[in-house]
Each structure stands twice: as C-alpha cells, then as structure tokens.
C-alpha beads as a LAMMPS data file, in Angstrom:
LAMMPS data file: protein, C-alpha beads

351 atoms
350 bonds

1 atom types
1 bond types

-500.0 500.0 xlo xhi
-500.0 500.0 ylo yhi
-500.0 500.0 zlo zhi

Masses

1 110.0

Atoms # bond

1 1 1 -5.524 16.559 -2.454
2 1 1 -2.157 15.306 -2.895
3 1 1 0.181 14.265 -0.412
4 1 1 2.323 17.261 0.440
5 1 1 6.179 16.681 1.673
6 1 1 7.142 17.829 4.843
7 1 1 8.624 21.543 5.383
8 1 1 12.227 20.354 5.897
9 1 1 12.338 18.329 2.361
10 1 1 10.318 21.584 0.733
11 1 1 12.846 23.688 1.609
12 1 1 15.681 21.793 0.458
13 1 1 14.397 20.357 -2.926
14 1 1 13.613 24.417 -2.898
15 1 1 17.570 25.528 -2.409
16 1 1 18.505 26.671 -5.833
17 1 1 15.421 29.316 -6.097
18 1 1 16.231 30.544 -2.757
19 1 1 19.852 30.650 -4.061
20 1 1 18.490 32.721 -7.418
21 1 1 16.318 34.929 -5.122
22 1 1 19.182 35.774 -2.944
23 1 1 21.328 36.780 -6.077
24 1 1 18.289 39.277 -7.647
25 1 1 17.819 40.594 -4.035
26 1 1 21.505 41.293 -3.798
27 1 1 21.660 42.740 -7.545
28 1 1 18.835 44.882 -7.132
29 1 1 20.333 46.391 -3.580
30 1 1 23.663 46.725 -5.205
31 1 1 21.972 48.783 -8.310
32 1 1 20.125 51.021 -5.424
33 1 1 23.152 51.585 -3.157
34 1 1 26.284 51.264 -5.395
35 1 1 28.024 49.334 -3.836
36 1 1 30.180 46.555 -6.055
37 1 1 32.825 45.767 -3.501
38 1 1 33.354 41.901 -3.420
39 1 1 33.449 41.744 0.419
40 1 1 29.681 44.290 0.703
41 1 1 28.423 41.747 -2.135
42 1 1 29.110 38.984 -0.217
43 1 1 27.815 39.684 3.080
44 1 1 24.790 40.978 1.667
45 1 1 24.312 37.608 -0.101
46 1 1 24.896 35.306 2.977
47 1 1 22.257 37.772 4.535
48 1 1 19.722 38.069 1.525
49 1 1 20.114 33.942 0.991
50 1 1 18.860 33.623 4.882
51 1 1 16.052 36.467 3.722
52 1 1 15.100 34.049 0.882
53 1 1 14.852 30.887 2.865
54 1 1 12.916 32.740 5.514
55 1 1 10.467 34.450 2.306
56 1 1 10.172 30.515 1.306
57 1 1 9.162 29.273 4.613
58 1 1 6.647 31.626 5.332
59 1 1 4.961 31.342 2.241
60 1 1 5.108 27.445 2.381
61 1 1 3.948 27.746 6.376
62 1 1 1.331 30.410 5.270
63 1 1 0.138 28.409 2.104
64 1 1 -0.387 25.339 4.577
65 1 1 -2.011 27.315 6.799
66 1 1 -4.379 29.260 4.900
67 1 1 -5.417 26.482 1.857
68 1 1 -5.204 23.596 3.838
69 1 1 -6.534 24.304 7.254
70 1 1 -9.333 26.846 6.109
71 1 1 -10.222 24.670 3.421
72 1 1 -9.264 26.494 0.584
73 1 1 -7.349 23.992 -1.142
74 1 1 -10.571 22.436 -2.594
75 1 1 -12.042 25.801 -3.382
76 1 1 -11.984 27.172 -7.236
77 1 1 -8.474 27.798 -8.853
78 1 1 -8.956 31.478 -8.511
79 1 1 -9.797 31.332 -4.948
80 1 1 -6.393 29.607 -4.336
81 1 1 -4.404 31.715 -6.572
82 1 1 -5.642 34.636 -4.091
83 1 1 -4.891 33.574 -1.212
84 1 1 -1.691 32.028 -2.433
85 1 1 -0.623 35.451 -3.857
86 1 1 -1.960 37.330 -0.646
87 1 1 0.265 34.905 1.440
88 1 1 3.507 35.248 -0.979
89 1 1 3.062 38.990 -1.058
90 1 1 3.228 39.462 2.388
91 1 1 6.001 37.256 2.970
92 1 1 7.932 38.670 0.672
93 1 1 7.179 42.290 1.812
94 1 1 8.710 41.363 5.461
95 1 1 11.709 39.483 3.445
96 1 1 12.280 42.921 1.012
97 1 1 12.218 45.276 4.054
98 1 1 14.252 43.322 5.823
99 1 1 17.068 43.035 2.942
100 1 1 16.923 46.544 1.883
101 1 1 17.336 47.688 5.821
102 1 1 20.372 45.158 6.175
103 1 1 21.567 46.749 2.575
104 1 1 21.591 50.368 4.143
105 1 1 23.200 48.919 7.273
106 1 1 26.071 47.442 5.207
107 1 1 26.450 50.465 3.285
108 1 1 27.042 52.754 6.284
109 1 1 24.404 54.782 5.318
110 1 1 21.019 54.369 7.539
111 1 1 19.340 57.339 5.836
112 1 1 19.080 55.854 2.325
113 1 1 16.699 53.162 3.611
114 1 1 13.893 53.253 0.769
115 1 1 10.214 54.620 1.539
116 1 1 7.200 52.214 1.369
117 1 1 7.142 53.265 -2.201
118 1 1 10.584 51.823 -3.001
119 1 1 10.169 48.690 -1.048
120 1 1 6.786 48.146 -2.825
121 1 1 8.598 48.227 -6.045
122 1 1 11.105 45.569 -5.131
123 1 1 8.585 43.622 -3.703
124 1 1 5.537 43.548 -6.108
125 1 1 7.849 41.791 -9.053
126 1 1 9.525 39.380 -6.558
127 1 1 6.072 38.542 -5.387
128 1 1 4.694 37.936 -8.772
129 1 1 7.836 35.901 -9.479
130 1 1 7.054 33.931 -6.488
131 1 1 3.309 33.014 -7.243
132 1 1 4.177 32.082 -10.731
133 1 1 6.801 29.439 -9.584
134 1 1 4.525 28.335 -6.567
135 1 1 1.717 27.677 -9.290
136 1 1 3.988 25.823 -11.588
137 1 1 5.503 23.843 -8.833
138 1 1 1.971 22.930 -7.553
139 1 1 0.830 22.062 -10.917
140 1 1 3.868 19.884 -11.744
141 1 1 3.302 18.017 -8.222
142 1 1 -0.568 17.644 -8.939
143 1 1 0.694 16.040 -12.126
144 1 1 3.267 13.764 -10.685
145 1 1 0.697 12.922 -8.176
146 1 1 -1.709 11.730 -10.806
147 1 1 0.559 9.876 -12.863
148 1 1 1.471 7.790 -9.699
149 1 1 -2.136 7.201 -8.986
150 1 1 -2.105 5.654 -12.688
151 1 1 0.438 3.604 -12.156
152 1 1 -0.734 2.394 -8.797
153 1 1 -4.107 1.584 -10.574
154 1 1 -2.619 -0.216 -13.193
155 1 1 -0.393 -2.055 -10.648
156 1 1 -3.202 -3.252 -9.069
157 1 1 -5.127 -4.249 -12.153
158 1 1 -2.224 -6.268 -12.932
159 1 1 -2.006 -7.637 -9.377
160 1 1 -5.628 -8.466 -9.942
161 1 1 -5.104 -10.148 -13.287
162 1 1 -2.536 -12.319 -11.976
163 1 1 -4.382 -13.473 -8.563
164 1 1 -7.432 -14.483 -10.732
165 1 1 -4.722 -16.644 -13.485
166 1 1 -3.649 -18.065 -10.388
167 1 1 -6.677 -18.882 -8.884
168 1 1 -8.314 -20.147 -11.674
169 1 1 -5.656 -23.181 -11.746
170 1 1 -7.091 -24.527 -8.635
171 1 1 -10.465 -24.794 -9.715
172 1 1 -10.329 -27.628 -12.589
173 1 1 -8.218 -29.468 -10.032
174 1 1 -10.200 -30.068 -7.138
175 1 1 -13.511 -30.106 -9.718
176 1 1 -11.715 -32.804 -11.191
177 1 1 -10.885 -35.276 -8.098
178 1 1 -14.396 -34.539 -6.553
179 1 1 -15.918 -35.608 -10.181
180 1 1 -14.119 -38.906 -10.150
181 1 1 -15.405 -39.713 -6.414
182 1 1 -18.875 -39.138 -7.946
183 1 1 -18.180 -41.146 -10.913
184 1 1 -17.002 -43.872 -8.567
185 1 1 -20.197 -43.572 -6.159
186 1 1 -23.064 -43.726 -8.885
187 1 1 -22.580 -46.943 -9.667
188 1 1 -21.908 -48.312 -5.731
189 1 1 -23.968 -46.545 -3.736
190 1 1 -26.216 -43.900 -5.706
191 1 1 -27.790 -42.088 -2.571
192 1 1 -23.861 -41.136 -1.349
193 1 1 -23.364 -39.641 -4.945
194 1 1 -26.384 -37.574 -4.434
195 1 1 -25.415 -36.435 -1.328
196 1 1 -21.558 -36.130 -2.960
197 1 1 -23.397 -34.054 -5.645
198 1 1 -25.021 -31.536 -3.037
199 1 1 -21.839 -31.262 -1.349
200 1 1 -19.866 -29.912 -4.289
201 1 1 -23.032 -27.805 -5.455
202 1 1 -22.493 -26.147 -1.630
203 1 1 -18.368 -26.335 -2.851
204 1 1 -18.696 -25.237 -5.841
205 1 1 -21.040 -21.899 -4.888
206 1 1 -18.726 -20.721 -2.274
207 1 1 -15.919 -21.106 -4.744
208 1 1 -17.004 -19.166 -7.542
209 1 1 -18.597 -16.566 -5.052
210 1 1 -14.919 -16.020 -3.867
211 1 1 -13.703 -15.787 -7.115
212 1 1 -15.647 -12.570 -7.431
213 1 1 -13.500 -11.123 -4.391
214 1 1 -10.604 -10.678 -3.466
215 1 1 -11.144 -11.618 0.278
216 1 1 -13.826 -13.677 2.349
217 1 1 -14.214 -14.089 6.130
218 1 1 -12.110 -17.478 7.335
219 1 1 -16.083 -19.109 7.786
220 1 1 -16.600 -19.229 3.862
221 1 1 -12.923 -20.799 3.745
222 1 1 -14.051 -23.423 6.394
223 1 1 -17.819 -24.243 4.638
224 1 1 -15.325 -25.027 1.678
225 1 1 -12.955 -27.415 3.696
226 1 1 -15.850 -29.222 5.050
227 1 1 -17.654 -29.659 2.104
228 1 1 -14.372 -30.825 0.165
229 1 1 -13.859 -33.536 3.374
230 1 1 -17.019 -34.456 3.051
231 1 1 -16.953 -35.552 -0.152
232 1 1 -13.731 -37.239 -0.072
233 1 1 -14.430 -39.391 3.163
234 1 1 -17.089 -40.731 0.771
235 1 1 -14.420 -42.715 -1.096
236 1 1 -11.914 -42.975 1.497
237 1 1 -14.030 -43.425 4.877
238 1 1 -12.182 -43.239 7.933
239 1 1 -9.271 -43.219 6.737
240 1 1 -9.563 -39.745 6.846
241 1 1 -9.989 -38.284 9.863
242 1 1 -10.272 -34.668 9.985
243 1 1 -10.547 -31.907 12.895
244 1 1 -10.917 -28.231 12.611
245 1 1 -9.729 -26.124 15.532
246 1 1 -11.274 -22.254 14.829
247 1 1 -12.092 -20.131 17.567
248 1 1 -15.506 -18.244 16.482
249 1 1 -13.989 -14.812 16.977
250 1 1 -11.398 -15.542 14.150
251 1 1 -13.924 -16.959 11.847
252 1 1 -14.629 -13.066 10.589
253 1 1 -11.088 -12.477 9.636
254 1 1 -10.312 -11.969 5.879
255 1 1 -8.333 -14.201 4.397
256 1 1 -7.901 -14.647 0.200
257 1 1 -10.498 -17.084 -1.262
258 1 1 -9.654 -21.011 -1.463
259 1 1 -6.691 -20.447 0.542
260 1 1 -7.095 -23.792 2.582
261 1 1 -9.021 -26.316 0.376
262 1 1 -5.765 -27.196 -1.554
263 1 1 -3.510 -27.619 1.594
264 1 1 -6.114 -30.548 2.606
265 1 1 -6.303 -31.301 -1.043
266 1 1 -3.052 -32.353 -1.032
267 1 1 -3.082 -34.404 2.544
268 1 1 -5.789 -36.510 1.033
269 1 1 -3.720 -37.134 -2.423
270 1 1 -0.298 -37.665 -0.908
271 1 1 -0.936 -38.945 2.856
272 1 1 -4.571 -40.299 2.804
273 1 1 -4.186 -42.334 -0.536
274 1 1 -0.768 -43.064 0.124
275 1 1 -1.730 -45.784 2.858
276 1 1 -4.970 -47.794 4.197
277 1 1 -4.787 -46.515 7.930
278 1 1 -6.234 -43.598 9.255
279 1 1 -4.861 -40.297 8.744
280 1 1 -5.381 -37.338 11.071
281 1 1 -5.686 -34.317 9.702
282 1 1 -5.891 -30.930 12.280
283 1 1 -6.574 -27.518 11.066
284 1 1 -6.124 -24.868 13.242
285 1 1 -6.175 -21.216 13.572
286 1 1 -4.726 -18.613 16.426
287 1 1 -4.322 -15.219 16.455
288 1 1 -0.739 -13.625 17.427
289 1 1 -0.509 -9.824 17.941
290 1 1 -1.752 -8.810 14.090
291 1 1 -1.173 -12.297 12.696
292 1 1 -3.362 -15.098 12.056
293 1 1 -1.800 -18.351 11.750
294 1 1 -3.071 -21.274 9.971
295 1 1 -1.802 -24.616 10.200
296 1 1 -2.868 -27.630 8.779
297 1 1 -0.886 -30.804 10.085
298 1 1 -1.297 -34.783 8.945
299 1 1 -0.073 -37.489 10.608
300 1 1 1.028 -39.613 7.594
301 1 1 4.331 -40.953 6.581
302 1 1 5.945 -37.322 6.279
303 1 1 7.946 -35.350 3.776
304 1 1 8.659 -38.056 1.488
305 1 1 4.906 -38.762 1.177
306 1 1 4.317 -34.677 0.023
307 1 1 7.282 -34.418 -2.431
308 1 1 4.236 -33.883 -5.518
309 1 1 3.012 -30.698 -3.545
310 1 1 5.840 -28.637 -5.104
311 1 1 3.245 -27.118 -7.498
312 1 1 0.446 -26.507 -5.282
313 1 1 2.450 -24.796 -2.688
314 1 1 4.416 -22.546 -5.202
315 1 1 0.851 -21.556 -6.694
316 1 1 0.228 -20.573 -2.497
317 1 1 3.158 -18.378 -2.107
318 1 1 2.712 -17.097 -5.502
319 1 1 -0.887 -15.826 -4.452
320 1 1 0.100 -14.749 -0.768
321 1 1 2.917 -12.559 -2.009
322 1 1 0.267 -10.893 -4.410
323 1 1 -2.622 -10.645 -1.828
324 1 1 -0.083 -9.064 1.066
325 1 1 2.280 -7.418 -0.722
326 1 1 5.369 -10.059 0.614
327 1 1 4.139 -9.791 4.413
328 1 1 2.392 -13.268 4.298
329 1 1 4.637 -16.754 5.370
330 1 1 4.382 -20.363 4.161
331 1 1 6.304 -22.617 5.805
332 1 1 5.897 -26.449 5.057
333 1 1 7.743 -29.502 6.203
334 1 1 8.027 -32.373 9.138
335 1 1 5.720 -31.760 12.102
336 1 1 6.650 -31.521 15.456
337 1 1 5.031 -34.792 16.528
338 1 1 5.712 -36.113 13.157
339 1 1 4.295 -36.673 9.723
340 1 1 3.525 -33.028 7.468
341 1 1 2.642 -29.578 8.224
342 1 1 1.984 -26.266 6.378
343 1 1 1.896 -23.139 8.413
344 1 1 0.632 -19.568 7.303
345 1 1 1.095 -16.816 9.142
346 1 1 -1.166 -13.623 7.757
347 1 1 -1.043 -9.995 8.563
348 1 1 -4.764 -9.211 9.317
349 1 1 -6.573 -6.564 6.485
350 1 1 -9.266 -4.387 6.155
351 1 1 -11.422 -6.849 3.313

Bonds

1 1 1 2
2 1 2 3
3 1 3 4
4 1 4 5
5 1 5 6
6 1 6 7
7 1 7 8
8 1 8 9
9 1 9 10
10 1 10 11
11 1 11 12
12 1 12 13
13 1 13 14
14 1 14 15
15 1 15 16
16 1 16 17
17 1 17 18
18 1 18 19
19 1 19 20
20 1 20 21
21 1 21 22
22 1 22 23
23 1 23 24
24 1 24 25
25 1 25 26
26 1 26 27
27 1 27 28
28 1 28 29
29 1 29 30
30 1 30 31
31 1 31 32
32 1 32 33
33 1 33 34
34 1 34 35
35 1 35 36
36 1 36 37
37 1 37 38
38 1 38 39
39 1 39 40
40 1 40 41
41 1 41 42
42 1 42 43
43 1 43 44
44 1 44 45
45 1 45 46
46 1 46 47
47 1 47 48
48 1 48 49
49 1 49 50
50 1 50 51
51 1 51 52
52 1 52 53
53 1 53 54
54 1 54 55
55 1 55 56
56 1 56 57
57 1 57 58
58 1 58 59
59 1 59 60
60 1 60 61
61 1 61 62
62 1 62 63
63 1 63 64
64 1 64 65
65 1 65 66
66 1 66 67
67 1 67 68
68 1 68 69
69 1 69 70
70 1 70 71
71 1 71 72
72 1 72 73
73 1 73 74
74 1 74 75
75 1 75 76
76 1 76 77
77 1 77 78
78 1 78 79
79 1 79 80
80 1 80 81
81 1 81 82
82 1 82 83
83 1 83 84
84 1 84 85
85 1 85 86
86 1 86 87
87 1 87 88
88 1 88 89
89 1 89 90
90 1 90 91
91 1 91 92
92 1 92 93
93 1 93 94
94 1 94 95
95 1 95 96
96 1 96 97
97 1 97 98
98 1 98 99
99 1 99 100
100 1 100 101
101 1 101 102
102 1 102 103
103 1 103 104
104 1 104 105
105 1 105 106
106 1 106 107
107 1 107 108
108 1 108 109
109 1 109 110
110 1 110 111
111 1 111 112
112 1 112 113
113 1 113 114
114 1 114 115
115 1 115 116
116 1 116 117
117 1 117 118
118 1 118 119
119 1 119 120
120 1 120 121
121 1 121 122
122 1 122 123
123 1 123 124
124 1 124 125
125 1 125 126
126 1 126 127
127 1 127 128
128 1 128 129
129 1 129 130
130 1 130 131
131 1 131 132
132 1 132 133
133 1 133 134
134 1 134 135
135 1 135 136
136 1 136 137
137 1 137 138
138 1 138 139
139 1 139 140
140 1 140 141
141 1 141 142
142 1 142 143
143 1 143 144
144 1 144 145
145 1 145 146
146 1 146 147
147 1 147 148
148 1 148 149
149 1 149 150
150 1 150 151
151 1 151 152
152 1 152 153
153 1 153 154
154 1 154 155
155 1 155 156
156 1 156 157
157 1 157 158
158 1 158 159
159 1 159 160
160 1 160 161
161 1 161 162
162 1 162 163
163 1 163 164
164 1 164 165
165 1 165 166
166 1 166 167
167 1 167 168
168 1 168 169
169 1 169 170
170 1 170 171
171 1 171 172
172 1 172 173
173 1 173 174
174 1 174 175
175 1 175 176
176 1 176 177
177 1 177 178
178 1 178 179
179 1 179 180
180 1 180 181
181 1 181 182
182 1 182 183
183 1 183 184
184 1 184 185
185 1 185 186
186 1 186 187
187 1 187 188
188 1 188 189
189 1 189 190
190 1 190 191
191 1 191 192
192 1 192 193
193 1 193 194
194 1 194 195
195 1 195 196
196 1 196 197
197 1 197 198
198 1 198 199
199 1 199 200
200 1 200 201
201 1 201 202
202 1 202 203
203 1 203 204
204 1 204 205
205 1 205 206
206 1 206 207
207 1 207 208
208 1 208 209
209 1 209 210
210 1 210 211
211 1 211 212
212 1 212 213
213 1 213 214
214 1 214 215
215 1 215 216
216 1 216 217
217 1 217 218
218 1 218 219
219 1 219 220
220 1 220 221
221 1 221 222
222 1 222 223
223 1 223 224
224 1 224 225
225 1 225 226
226 1 226 227
227 1 227 228
228 1 228 229
229 1 229 230
230 1 230 231
231 1 231 232
232 1 232 233
233 1 233 234
234 1 234 235
235 1 235 236
236 1 236 237
237 1 237 238
238 1 238 239
239 1 239 240
240 1 240 241
241 1 241 242
242 1 242 243
243 1 243 244
244 1 244 245
245 1 245 246
246 1 246 247
247 1 247 248
248 1 248 249
249 1 249 250
250 1 250 251
251 1 251 252
252 1 252 253
253 1 253 254
254 1 254 255
255 1 255 256
256 1 256 257
257 1 257 258
258 1 258 259
259 1 259 260
260 1 260 261
261 1 261 262
262 1 262 263
263 1 263 264
264 1 264 265
265 1 265 266
266 1 266 267
267 1 267 268
268 1 268 269
269 1 269 270
270 1 270 271
271 1 271 272
272 1 272 273
273 1 273 274
274 1 274 275
275 1 275 276
276 1 276 277
277 1 277 278
278 1 278 279
279 1 279 280
280 1 280 281
281 1 281 282
282 1 282 283
283 1 283 284
284 1 284 285
285 1 285 286
286 1 286 287
287 1 287 288
288 1 288 289
289 1 289 290
290 1 290 291
291 1 291 292
292 1 292 293
293 1 293 294
294 1 294 295
295 1 295 296
296 1 296 297
297 1 297 298
298 1 298 299
299 1 299 300
300 1 300 301
301 1 301 302
302 1 302 303
303 1 303 304
304 1 304 305
305 1 305 306
306 1 306 307
307 1 307 308
308 1 308 309
309 1 309 310
310 1 310 311
311 1 311 312
312 1 312 313
313 1 313 314
314 1 314 315
315 1 315 316
316 1 316 317
317 1 317 318
318 1 318 319
319 1 319 320
320 1 320 321
321 1 321 322
322 1 322 323
323 1 323 324
324 1 324 325
325 1 325 326
326 1 326 327
327 1 327 328
328 1 328 329
329 1 329 330
330 1 330 331
331 1 331 332
332 1 332 333
333 1 333 334
334 1 334 335
335 1 335 336
336 1 336 337
337 1 337 338
338 1 338 339
339 1 339 340
340 1 340 341
341 1 341 342
342 1 342 343
343 1 343 344
344 1 344 345
345 1 345 346
346 1 346 347
347 1 347 348
348 1 348 349
349 1 349 350
350 1 350 351
C-alpha cells in the first residue's frame, strides 16, 4: 500500500474541505433555526469549523485503525468502501449531533434540538459527501504513488544504463594493456606468456561476471587486482612490490565491480613505468562505523607522475556518484609519507 502521510499533514492538506464543511453545517443550522444575524453565524461557524476538523480527524484515525490495523486495506474495493463508509458515518453522526446541539444552544432554545430522525437527515447526505471525497482522495493518492513508482523505475533504469556505459570504458583499457604484455612475452618467455593468458582469463571471468551485477563482494575485487598485478609483474618483474591489507571480515562487503583495478592500473602506468627502481604499492581496507575506507598508495615520484590519471578518476567519481547517490567520497593527492594516494570512503550497502 502506498505510504501514508502523517495525520497532521493530512489535516493541513484537507483544511479547505473542513472550511467548506463548516460553511455547509452553518447554512443547514441557520435554515433550521431561522437565525441569520452575523454575530450568531460567526460564532456558529467557528464552532462548526472545530466540529469539521474533529470529524475529519475521527474519519482519518478510524480509517487507519479499521482499514490498516485490521488488514482491510488489502481487501477488495467493496470491503474497503463499506469499512470507510461505516467509519465516516459514525464520525459525521457524532459531529452533526454536536453541531445541532450547539446551534440550539446559541439560539437560546434548547428545546429546539432536532430529534434523532432530524439528525440522520442531516448526517446522511454529509456522510455521502465525505465518502465520495475520501474515495476520490484515495484514488488520487494511489495514482500519484504509482506515478512516483514509475518515475523511480525509469530513473533507476537510466542510472543503470549510465553505470554500464562508464564500466564498459574500463574493460577495453585494461584488456589492451594486458594483451600488450602477453604479446611481449610470447617471443621472450612462452611459458610465462601462457601463465599470463591464464591470469588474464581469471581476470576477464571476474570482470564479465561483475558487469552483470551492480555489486560484488570485496573479495572478488581482490581476485581481479591480484590477477592484474600478476600479469604486470611478468612485464616489470620486481619493479612492482604489491601488498594488500584487507581483514577477512571485510572481504564480504559489497562494492561496485571493477572498483580497484583501475587504481592499480594507474599506479603501473604512471609510477612503475616511469622509473627503473621498485615501486611499492599498498592496498588497504578498514571500517569506520558504517563506512568502508579503501586506499591505494604508492611510493613513486608523487603527484607529478599521476597527472594523466584525470580521466580514470573522473570516471570512477561518476560511477561512485551514481552507485551511492552522492554519499561516497574520493580523495586523491600526495600520500602522508610521500608518493601518491587515492582514498575511497564508501557507505556500506546491502547488495
């Protein structure tokens, strides 16, 4: 059932209807008792407005208890209509009784209080009007909720398409570099080239599986990273010193697929390939409350060697923006002990 607004918000929204109901009640009372003085009408109108608000509150509260607490909201239209009519009828009957007694008191003739039959003659048409307005309001609310649901589905479809488009830009990039590495090894060291193909197959399998899911466990990302590092080690050897510090309890945390590999690839391209001495690369994960913090730090030349990483980081920022609705953070710059560091702060999600 669509989410219902608060009682106070419902009463405020229906304020014009209560004013109209108060005017109708006052007109009925004036015609019954023949009182048309402005002072009498003003006093009675103020009282009738309070009665109208009371009727509306009783109808709304009764509807929530009878229809929702008793599970009638999920029954057929006729059952819901019958329950709503009973609730509205009782509320209107009480309200009309109070209003007519007040009119008799204001007129100074307590003996002029209408008998029950007279009260019913007033209450029945008012109830019919209340039921008609209530059912139309419910229909409009449900239509609005369905329209919001359709809009939300379209928005999610658009976000999913945009995420897929951004992710598809990653795959050809690392595949091209991996194939270049394998091509260079075929003539120099065929057995190592064969191992590189096996690692590439592992990497591609996880990448393709991840492309069909919006979230993957962190352990799958670590498999992709290790496979990629193994391939690049066959080209750069000991010039890559890689280590991952991820506690076992964090390996099941859900993250977007192909999240870490582009960061490692940036290190290889802009730090490892830029110098002959070894480059230490550290991947770390830690939890801070409901936030997962991931960092990739290298001890290379620093910011100057990473000037070409803008596109990769902007793509990653865009993916995080879409996946986490703006709640994720990405920071990139000099590391605390030198080199270059990229830090991600991701709110934990249920995959």
